[in-house]
mmCIF file of the N, C-alpha and C atoms, coordinates in Angstrom:
data_MODEL
# 
_entry.id   MODEL 
# 
loop_
_atom_site.group_PDB 
_atom_site.id 
_atom_site.type_symbol 
_atom_site.label_atom_id 
_atom_site.label_alt_id 
_atom_site.label_comp_id 
_atom_site.label_asym_id 
_atom_site.label_entity_id 
_atom_site.label_seq_id 
_atom_site.pdbx_PDB_ins_code 
_atom_site.Cartn_x 
_atom_site.Cartn_y 
_atom_site.Cartn_z 
_atom_site.occupancy 
_atom_site.B_iso_or_equiv 
_atom_site.pdbx_formal_charge 
_atom_site.auth_seq_id 
_atom_site.auth_comp_id 
_atom_site.auth_asym_id 
_atom_site.auth_atom_id 
_atom_site.pdbx_PDB_model_num 
ATOM 1   N N  . MET A 1 1  ? -41.642 -1.364 -2.527 1.00 0.00 ? 1  MET A N  1 
ATOM 2   C CA . MET A 1 1  ? -40.858 -2.123 -1.571 1.00 0.00 ? 1  MET A CA 1 
ATOM 3   C C  . MET A 1 1  ? -39.891 -3.050 -2.292 1.00 0.00 ? 1  MET A C  1 
ATOM 4   N N  . GLU A 1 2  ? -40.302 -3.602 -3.409 1.00 0.00 ? 2  GLU A N  1 
ATOM 5   C CA . GLU A 1 2  ? -39.454 -4.500 -4.163 1.00 0.00 ? 2  GLU A CA 1 
ATOM 6   C C  . GLU A 1 2  ? -38.231 -3.769 -4.734 1.00 0.00 ? 2  GLU A C  1 
ATOM 7   N N  . LEU A 1 3  ? -38.433 -2.544 -5.194 1.00 0.00 ? 3  LEU A N  1 
ATOM 8   C CA . LEU A 1 3  ? -37.337 -1.750 -5.725 1.00 0.00 ? 3  LEU A CA 1 
ATOM 9   C C  . LEU A 1 3  ? -36.302 -1.455 -4.633 1.00 0.00 ? 3  LEU A C  1 
ATOM 10  N N  . TYR A 1 4  ? -36.766 -1.156 -3.437 1.00 0.00 ? 4  TYR A N  1 
ATOM 11  C CA . TYR A 1 4  ? -35.862 -0.899 -2.322 1.00 0.00 ? 4  TYR A CA 1 
ATOM 12  C C  . TYR A 1 4  ? -35.037 -2.131 -1.995 1.00 0.00 ? 4  TYR A C  1 
ATOM 13  N N  . ALA A 1 5  ? -35.633 -3.287 -2.051 1.00 0.00 ? 5  ALA A N  1 
ATOM 14  C CA . ALA A 1 5  ? -34.912 -4.543 -1.748 1.00 0.00 ? 5  ALA A CA 1 
ATOM 15  C C  . ALA A 1 5  ? -33.839 -4.788 -2.799 1.00 0.00 ? 5  ALA A C  1 
ATOM 16  N N  . LYS A 1 6  ? -34.131 -4.502 -4.058 1.00 0.00 ? 6  LYS A N  1 
ATOM 17  C CA . LYS A 1 6  ? -33.127 -4.691 -5.113 1.00 0.00 ? 6  LYS A CA 1 
ATOM 18  C C  . LYS A 1 6  ? -31.961 -3.733 -4.938 1.00 0.00 ? 6  LYS A C  1 
ATOM 19  N N  . LEU A 1 7  ? -32.262 -2.482 -4.611 1.00 0.00 ? 7  LEU A N  1 
ATOM 20  C CA . LEU A 1 7  ? -31.205 -1.494 -4.411 1.00 0.00 ? 7  LEU A CA 1 
ATOM 21  C C  . LEU A 1 7  ? -30.324 -1.855 -3.219 1.00 0.00 ? 7  LEU A C  1 
ATOM 22  N N  . THR A 1 8  ? -30.965 -2.324 -2.157 1.00 0.00 ? 8  THR A N  1 
ATOM 23  C CA . THR A 1 8  ? -30.218 -2.725 -0.956 1.00 0.00 ? 8  THR A CA 1 
ATOM 24  C C  . THR A 1 8  ? -29.329 -3.918 -1.255 1.00 0.00 ? 8  THR A C  1 
ATOM 25  N N  . LEU A 1 9  ? -29.845 -4.866 -2.008 1.00 0.00 ? 9  LEU A N  1 
ATOM 26  C CA . LEU A 1 9  ? -29.075 -6.057 -2.350 1.00 0.00 ? 9  LEU A CA 1 
ATOM 27  C C  . LEU A 1 9  ? -27.865 -5.678 -3.187 1.00 0.00 ? 9  LEU A C  1 
ATOM 28  N N  . ARG A 1 10 ? -28.041 -4.767 -4.137 1.00 0.00 ? 10 ARG A N  1 
ATOM 29  C CA . ARG A 1 10 ? -26.912 -4.324 -4.962 1.00 0.00 ? 10 ARG A CA 1 
ATOM 30  C C  . ARG A 1 10 ? -25.866 -3.619 -4.116 1.00 0.00 ? 10 ARG A C  1 
ATOM 31  N N  . SER A 1 11 ? -26.308 -2.816 -3.170 1.00 0.00 ? 11 SER A N  1 
ATOM 32  C CA . SER A 1 11 ? -25.374 -2.105 -2.302 1.00 0.00 ? 11 SER A CA 1 
ATOM 33  C C  . SER A 1 11 ? -24.567 -3.073 -1.453 1.00 0.00 ? 11 SER A C  1 
ATOM 34  N N  . LEU A 1 12 ? -25.224 -4.105 -0.914 1.00 0.00 ? 12 LEU A N  1 
ATOM 35  C CA . LEU A 1 12 ? -24.525 -5.082 -0.111 1.00 0.00 ? 12 LEU A CA 1 
ATOM 36  C C  . LEU A 1 12 ? -23.549 -5.895 -0.946 1.00 0.00 ? 12 LEU A C  1 
ATOM 37  N N  . THR A 1 13 ? -23.921 -6.217 -2.175 1.00 0.00 ? 13 THR A N  1 
ATOM 38  C CA . THR A 1 13 ? -23.010 -6.944 -3.051 1.00 0.00 ? 13 THR A CA 1 
ATOM 39  C C  . THR A 1 13 ? -21.783 -6.106 -3.374 1.00 0.00 ? 13 THR A C  1 
ATOM 40  N N  . ALA A 1 14 ? -21.964 -4.853 -3.668 1.00 0.00 ? 14 ALA A N  1 
ATOM 41  C CA . ALA A 1 14 ? -20.829 -3.964 -3.938 1.00 0.00 ? 14 ALA A CA 1 
ATOM 42  C C  . ALA A 1 14 ? -19.941 -3.811 -2.720 1.00 0.00 ? 14 ALA A C  1 
ATOM 43  N N  . LEU A 1 15 ? -20.529 -3.757 -1.544 1.00 0.00 ? 15 LEU A N  1 
ATOM 44  C CA . LEU A 1 15 ? -19.747 -3.639 -0.320 1.00 0.00 ? 15 LEU A CA 1 
ATOM 45  C C  . LEU A 1 15 ? -18.923 -4.891 -0.076 1.00 0.00 ? 15 LEU A C  1 
ATOM 46  N N  . LYS A 1 16 ? -19.498 -6.048 -0.339 1.00 0.00 ? 16 LYS A N  1 
ATOM 47  C CA . LYS A 1 16 ? -18.768 -7.314 -0.155 1.00 0.00 ? 16 LYS A CA 1 
ATOM 48  C C  . LYS A 1 16 ? -17.611 -7.410 -1.141 1.00 0.00 ? 16 LYS A C  1 
ATOM 49  N N  . MET A 1 17 ? -17.823 -6.975 -2.373 1.00 0.00 ? 17 MET A N  1 
ATOM 50  C CA . MET A 1 17 ? -16.758 -7.044 -3.384 1.00 0.00 ? 17 MET A CA 1 
ATOM 51  C C  . MET A 1 17 ? -15.639 -6.075 -3.019 1.00 0.00 ? 17 MET A C  1 
ATOM 52  N N  . ALA A 1 18 ? -15.969 -4.913 -2.523 1.00 0.00 ? 18 ALA A N  1 
ATOM 53  C CA . ALA A 1 18 ? -14.946 -3.919 -2.169 1.00 0.00 ? 18 ALA A CA 1 
ATOM 54  C C  . ALA A 1 18 ? -14.147 -4.365 -0.950 1.00 0.00 ? 18 ALA A C  1 
ATOM 55  N N  . SER A 1 19 ? -14.767 -5.126 -0.056 1.00 0.00 ? 19 SER A N  1 
ATOM 56  C CA . SER A 1 19 ? -14.064 -5.531 1.150  1.00 0.00 ? 19 SER A CA 1 
ATOM 57  C C  . SER A 1 19 ? -13.036 -6.625 0.890  1.00 0.00 ? 19 SER A C  1 
ATOM 58  N N  . LYS A 1 20 ? -13.044 -7.234 -0.287 1.00 0.00 ? 20 LYS A N  1 
ATOM 59  C CA . LYS A 1 20 ? -12.058 -8.263 -0.623 1.00 0.00 ? 20 LYS A CA 1 
ATOM 60  C C  . LYS A 1 20 ? -10.697 -7.665 -0.966 1.00 0.00 ? 20 LYS A C  1 
ATOM 61  N N  . CYS A 1 21 ? -10.641 -6.379 -1.203 1.00 0.00 ? 21 CYS A N  1 
ATOM 62  C CA . CYS A 1 21 ? -9.396  -5.720 -1.531 1.00 0.00 ? 21 CYS A CA 1 
ATOM 63  C C  . CYS A 1 21 ? -8.485  -5.730 -0.319 1.00 0.00 ? 21 CYS A C  1 
ATOM 64  N N  . SER A 1 22 ? -7.223  -6.084 -0.512 1.00 0.00 ? 22 SER A N  1 
ATOM 65  C CA . SER A 1 22 ? -6.310  -6.178 0.631  1.00 0.00 ? 22 SER A CA 1 
ATOM 66  C C  . SER A 1 22 ? -5.756  -4.841 1.054  1.00 0.00 ? 22 SER A C  1 
ATOM 67  N N  . PHE A 1 23 ? -5.849  -3.824 0.215  1.00 0.00 ? 23 PHE A N  1 
ATOM 68  C CA . PHE A 1 23 ? -5.346  -2.506 0.566  1.00 0.00 ? 23 PHE A CA 1 
ATOM 69  C C  . PHE A 1 23 ? -6.444  -1.686 1.194  1.00 0.00 ? 23 PHE A C  1 
ATOM 70  N N  . THR A 1 24 ? -6.324  -1.404 2.458  1.00 0.00 ? 24 THR A N  1 
ATOM 71  C CA . THR A 1 24 ? -7.271  -0.542 3.141  1.00 0.00 ? 24 THR A CA 1 
ATOM 72  C C  . THR A 1 24 ? -6.660  0.848  3.226  1.00 0.00 ? 24 THR A C  1 
ATOM 73  N N  . LEU A 1 25 ? -7.462  1.781  3.649  1.00 0.00 ? 25 LEU A N  1 
ATOM 74  C CA . LEU A 1 25 ? -6.980  3.153  3.768  1.00 0.00 ? 25 LEU A CA 1 
ATOM 75  C C  . LEU A 1 25 ? -5.848  3.246  4.785  1.00 0.00 ? 25 LEU A C  1 
ATOM 76  N N  . CYS A 1 26 ? -5.941  2.456  5.837  1.00 0.00 ? 26 CYS A N  1 
ATOM 77  C CA . CYS A 1 26 ? -4.892  2.462  6.870  1.00 0.00 ? 26 CYS A CA 1 
ATOM 78  C C  . CYS A 1 26 ? -3.561  1.948  6.287  1.00 0.00 ? 26 CYS A C  1 
ATOM 79  N N  . LYS A 1 27 ? -3.608  0.884  5.488  1.00 0.00 ? 27 LYS A N  1 
ATOM 80  C CA . LYS A 1 27 ? -2.387  0.342  4.883  1.00 0.00 ? 27 LYS A CA 1 
ATOM 81  C C  . LYS A 1 27 ? -1.784  1.330  3.901  1.00 0.00 ? 27 LYS A C  1 
ATOM 82  N N  . LEU A 1 28 ? -2.624  2.009  3.143  1.00 0.00 ? 28 LEU A N  1 
ATOM 83  C CA . LEU A 1 28 ? -2.119  2.990  2.182  1.00 0.00 ? 28 LEU A CA 1 
ATOM 84  C C  . LEU A 1 28 ? -1.448  4.156  2.894  1.00 0.00 ? 28 LEU A C  1 
ATOM 85  N N  . ARG A 1 29 ? -2.016  4.594  4.035  1.00 0.00 ? 29 ARG A N  1 
ATOM 86  C CA . ARG A 1 29 ? -1.384  5.663  4.785  1.00 0.00 ? 29 ARG A CA 1 
ATOM 87  C C  . ARG A 1 29 ? -0.035  5.197  5.345  1.00 0.00 ? 29 ARG A C  1 
ATOM 88  N N  . PHE A 1 30 ? 0.029   3.945  5.794  1.00 0.00 ? 30 PHE A N  1 
ATOM 89  C CA . PHE A 1 30 ? 1.289   3.404  6.310  1.00 0.00 ? 30 PHE A CA 1 
ATOM 90  C C  . PHE A 1 30 ? 2.361   3.398  5.219  1.00 0.00 ? 30 PHE A C  1 
ATOM 91  N N  . LEU A 1 31 ? 2.010   2.914  4.037  1.00 0.00 ? 31 LEU A N  1 
ATOM 92  C CA . LEU A 1 31 ? 2.954   2.881  2.922  1.00 0.00 ? 31 LEU A CA 1 
ATOM 93  C C  . LEU A 1 31 ? 3.359   4.291  2.490  1.00 0.00 ? 31 LEU A C  1 
ATOM 94  N N  . ASP A 1 32 ? 2.399   5.189  2.492  1.00 0.00 ? 32 ASP A N  1 
ATOM 95  C CA . ASP A 1 32 ? 2.683   6.584  2.125  1.00 0.00 ? 32 ASP A CA 1 
ATOM 96  C C  . ASP A 1 32 ? 3.674   7.194  3.103  1.00 0.00 ? 32 ASP A C  1 
ATOM 97  N N  . HIS A 1 33 ? 3.523   6.905  4.370  1.00 0.00 ? 33 HIS A N  1 
ATOM 98  C CA . HIS A 1 33 ? 4.404   7.490  5.389  1.00 0.00 ? 33 HIS A CA 1 
ATOM 99  C C  . HIS A 1 33 ? 5.830   6.960  5.245  1.00 0.00 ? 33 HIS A C  1 
ATOM 100 N N  . PHE A 1 34 ? 5.999   5.669  5.033  1.00 0.00 ? 34 PHE A N  1 
ATOM 101 C CA . PHE A 1 34 ? 7.325   5.101  5.026  1.00 0.00 ? 34 PHE A CA 1 
ATOM 102 C C  . PHE A 1 34 ? 8.005   5.106  3.662  1.00 0.00 ? 34 PHE A C  1 
ATOM 103 N N  . CYS A 1 35 ? 7.242   5.099  2.600  1.00 0.00 ? 35 CYS A N  1 
ATOM 104 C CA . CYS A 1 35 ? 7.849   5.021  1.247  1.00 0.00 ? 35 CYS A CA 1 
ATOM 105 C C  . CYS A 1 35 ? 8.046   6.387  0.625  1.00 0.00 ? 35 CYS A C  1 
ATOM 106 N N  . LEU A 1 36 ? 7.149   7.291  0.841  1.00 0.00 ? 36 LEU A N  1 
ATOM 107 C CA . LEU A 1 36 ? 7.210   8.558  0.117  1.00 0.00 ? 36 LEU A CA 1 
ATOM 108 C C  . LEU A 1 36 ? 7.875   9.683  0.905  1.00 0.00 ? 36 LEU A C  1 
ATOM 109 N N  . VAL A 1 37 ? 8.013   9.538  2.212  1.00 0.00 ? 37 VAL A N  1 
ATOM 110 C CA . VAL A 1 37 ? 8.629   10.591 3.021  1.00 0.00 ? 37 VAL A CA 1 
ATOM 111 C C  . VAL A 1 37 ? 10.122  10.586 2.836  1.00 0.00 ? 37 VAL A C  1 
ATOM 112 N N  . MET A 1 38 ? 10.727  9.402  2.783  1.00 0.00 ? 38 MET A N  1 
ATOM 113 C CA . MET A 1 38 ? 12.183  9.300  2.679  1.00 0.00 ? 38 MET A CA 1 
ATOM 114 C C  . MET A 1 38 ? 12.611  9.498  1.221  1.00 0.00 ? 38 MET A C  1 
ATOM 115 N N  . LYS A 1 39 ? 13.561  10.394 0.999  1.00 0.00 ? 39 LYS A N  1 
ATOM 116 C CA . LYS A 1 39 ? 14.087  10.585 -0.347 1.00 0.00 ? 39 LYS A CA 1 
ATOM 117 C C  . LYS A 1 39 ? 15.176  9.560  -0.619 1.00 0.00 ? 39 LYS A C  1 
ATOM 118 N N  . HIS A 1 40 ? 15.332  9.240  -1.889 1.00 0.00 ? 40 HIS A N  1 
ATOM 119 C CA . HIS A 1 40 ? 16.339  8.271  -2.277 1.00 0.00 ? 40 HIS A CA 1 
ATOM 120 C C  . HIS A 1 40 ? 17.729  8.901  -2.183 1.00 0.00 ? 40 HIS A C  1 
ATOM 121 N N  . ASN A 1 41 ? 18.645  8.196  -1.567 1.00 0.00 ? 41 ASN A N  1 
ATOM 122 C CA . ASN A 1 41 ? 20.017  8.673  -1.420 1.00 0.00 ? 41 ASN A CA 1 
ATOM 123 C C  . ASN A 1 41 ? 20.919  7.668  -2.125 1.00 0.00 ? 41 ASN A C  1 
ATOM 124 N N  . SER A 1 42 ? 21.370  8.005  -3.329 1.00 0.00 ? 42 SER A N  1 
ATOM 125 C CA . SER A 1 42 ? 22.173  7.067  -4.129 1.00 0.00 ? 42 SER A CA 1 
ATOM 126 C C  . SER A 1 42 ? 23.545  6.831  -3.513 1.00 0.00 ? 42 SER A C  1 
ATOM 127 N N  . SER A 1 43 ? 24.117  7.805  -2.818 1.00 0.00 ? 43 SER A N  1 
ATOM 128 C CA . SER A 1 43 ? 25.430  7.597  -2.221 1.00 0.00 ? 43 SER A CA 1 
ATOM 129 C C  . SER A 1 43 ? 25.360  6.579  -1.077 1.00 0.00 ? 43 SER A C  1 
ATOM 130 N N  . PHE A 1 44 ? 24.220  6.507  -0.389 1.00 0.00 ? 44 PHE A N  1 
ATOM 131 C CA . PHE A 1 44 ? 24.047  5.515  0.662  1.00 0.00 ? 44 PHE A CA 1 
ATOM 132 C C  . PHE A 1 44 ? 24.060  4.114  0.076  1.00 0.00 ? 44 PHE A C  1 
ATOM 133 N N  . ALA A 1 45 ? 23.373  3.931  -1.057 1.00 0.00 ? 45 ALA A N  1 
ATOM 134 C CA . ALA A 1 45 ? 23.311  2.618  -1.694 1.00 0.00 ? 45 ALA A CA 1 
ATOM 135 C C  . ALA A 1 45 ? 24.697  2.206  -2.177 1.00 0.00 ? 45 ALA A C  1 
ATOM 136 N N  . VAL A 1 46 ? 25.462  3.112  -2.754 1.00 0.00 ? 46 VAL A N  1 
ATOM 137 C CA . VAL A 1 46 ? 26.810  2.804  -3.242 1.00 0.00 ? 46 VAL A CA 1 
ATOM 138 C C  . VAL A 1 46 ? 27.731  2.490  -2.064 1.00 0.00 ? 46 VAL A C  1 
ATOM 139 N N  . ALA A 1 47 ? 27.625  3.234  -0.992 1.00 0.00 ? 47 ALA A N  1 
ATOM 140 C CA . ALA A 1 47 ? 28.474  3.005  0.195  1.00 0.00 ? 47 ALA A CA 1 
ATOM 141 C C  . ALA A 1 47 ? 28.153  1.660  0.816  1.00 0.00 ? 47 ALA A C  1 
ATOM 142 N N  . SER A 1 48 ? 26.867  1.283  0.843  1.00 0.00 ? 48 SER A N  1 
ATOM 143 C CA . SER A 1 48 ? 26.480  -0.005 1.419  1.00 0.00 ? 48 SER A CA 1 
ATOM 144 C C  . SER A 1 48 ? 27.039  -1.161 0.600  1.00 0.00 ? 48 SER A C  1 
ATOM 145 N N  . VAL A 1 49 ? 26.973  -1.059 -0.701 1.00 0.00 ? 49 VAL A N  1 
ATOM 146 C CA . VAL A 1 49 ? 27.491  -2.120 -1.577 1.00 0.00 ? 49 VAL A CA 1 
ATOM 147 C C  . VAL A 1 49 ? 28.999  -2.192 -1.450 1.00 0.00 ? 49 VAL A C  1 
ATOM 148 N N  . GLY A 1 50 ? 29.681  -1.052 -1.350 1.00 0.00 ? 50 GLY A N  1 
ATOM 149 C CA . GLY A 1 50 ? 31.133  -1.013 -1.225 1.00 0.00 ? 50 GLY A CA 1 
ATOM 150 C C  . GLY A 1 50 ? 31.604  -1.714 0.043  1.00 0.00 ? 50 GLY A C  1 
ATOM 151 N N  . THR A 1 51 ? 30.950  -1.495 1.148  1.00 0.00 ? 51 THR A N  1 
ATOM 152 C CA . THR A 1 51 ? 31.381  -2.115 2.404  1.00 0.00 ? 51 THR A CA 1 
ATOM 153 C C  . THR A 1 51 ? 31.078  -3.601 2.410  1.00 0.00 ? 51 THR A C  1 
ATOM 154 N N  . THR A 1 52 ? 30.037  -4.002 1.714  1.00 0.00 ? 52 THR A N  1 
ATOM 155 C CA . THR A 1 52 ? 29.682  -5.422 1.716  1.00 0.00 ? 52 THR A CA 1 
ATOM 156 C C  . THR A 1 52 ? 30.619  -6.234 0.843  1.00 0.00 ? 52 THR A C  1 
ATOM 157 N N  . PHE A 1 53 ? 30.909  -5.755 -0.346 1.00 0.00 ? 53 PHE A N  1 
ATOM 158 C CA . PHE A 1 53 ? 31.693  -6.540 -1.313 1.00 0.00 ? 53 PHE A CA 1 
ATOM 159 C C  . PHE A 1 53 ? 33.194  -6.312 -1.218 1.00 0.00 ? 53 PHE A C  1 
ATOM 160 N N  . PHE A 1 54 ? 33.594  -5.139 -0.796 1.00 0.00 ? 54 PHE A N  1 
ATOM 161 C CA . PHE A 1 54 ? 35.014  -4.811 -0.828 1.00 0.00 ? 54 PHE A CA 1 
ATOM 162 C C  . PHE A 1 54 ? 35.636  -4.673 0.555  1.00 0.00 ? 54 PHE A C  1 
ATOM 163 N N  . GLY A 1 55 ? 34.917  -5.085 1.587  1.00 0.00 ? 55 GLY A N  1 
ATOM 164 C CA . GLY A 1 55 ? 35.454  -5.057 2.942  1.00 0.00 ? 55 GLY A CA 1 
ATOM 165 C C  . GLY A 1 55 ? 35.670  -3.673 3.523  1.00 0.00 ? 55 GLY A C  1 
ATOM 166 N N  . GLY A 1 56 ? 34.825  -2.740 3.189  1.00 0.00 ? 56 GLY A N  1 
ATOM 167 C CA . GLY A 1 56 ? 34.883  -1.417 3.805  1.00 0.00 ? 56 GLY A CA 1 
ATOM 168 C C  . GLY A 1 56 ? 35.892  -0.474 3.185  1.00 0.00 ? 56 GLY A C  1 
ATOM 169 N N  . LEU A 1 57 ? 35.786  -0.240 1.905  1.00 0.00 ? 57 LEU A N  1 
ATOM 170 C CA . LEU A 1 57 ? 36.697  0.684  1.225  1.00 0.00 ? 57 LEU A CA 1 
ATOM 171 C C  . LEU A 1 57 ? 36.681  2.037  1.843  1.00 0.00 ? 57 LEU A C  1 
# 
């Protein structure tokens, strides 16, 4: 019985330590959906900078 109590205590401690992480599976899926699905478009970035600094070239 004492061995079971020690194993349970270790499991609870590990669970508490893991729950302090701010990234949950739901947050990672959210970031994956919005960050990795869209491809980088360098012409969009250049066009945005051009309209901002040069008044819409």
